[in-house]
C-alpha positions in Angstrom: -18.5 -6.9 -25.1 -17.8 -3.2 -25.1 -19.4 -2.3 -22.4 -16.6 -5.1 -20.3 -14.0 -3.3 -22.1 -14.9 -0.5 -21.0 -15.1 -1.7 -17.5 -11.7 -3.3 -18.2 -10.9 -0.4 -18.7 -11.9 1.5 -16.2 -10.7 -1.0 -13.7 -7.9 -0.7 -15.4 -7.0 3.1 -14.9 -7.8 2.9 -11.4 -5.5 0.0 -10.6 -2.7 2.6 -12.2 -3.8 5.6 -10.4 -4.3 4.1 -7.0 -0.7 2.6 -7.3 1.0 6.3 -8.8 -0.3 7.2 -5.2 0.7 4.8 -2.7 4.0 5.2 -4.3 3.8 8.8 -4.3 3.2 8.7 -0.7 5.7 5.4 0.2 8.6 7.8 -1.4 7.5 10.9 1.0 7.2 9.3 4.2 10.8 7.3 2.9 12.4 10.6 1.8 11.7 12.1 5.5 13.5 10.4 8.4 10.8 11.5 10.6 8.1 9.8 9.2 10.2 6.3 9.2 10.4 6.2 12.7 7.0 5.3 13.6 6.3 3.9 10.4 9.1 1.8 11.0 8.1 0.7 14.8 3.9 0.4 12.9 5.6 -2.7 10.9 7.8 -4.0 13.6 4.4 -4.5 16.0 2.1 -5.2 13.4 5.2 -8.1 12.3 4.7 -8.9 15.7 1.1 -9.5 16.2 1.4 -11.3 12.8 3.6 -13.9 14.6 1.6 -14.6 17.6 -1.3 -14.9 15.8 0.2 -18.2 13.4 1.9 -19.8 16.5 -0.9 -19.0 19.6 
């Protein structure tokens, strides 16, 4: 039982670490207008590709 609790603690800690790094990266991207243009183009392209796969 103790190893399960320990594993769950490690999983929670690592998930929290990854989420913190992701939010830091997202904050940096949103703060820099130069990065917003390619990210916006990527998001629009991904949305178009997803719609094409769903429809087609």
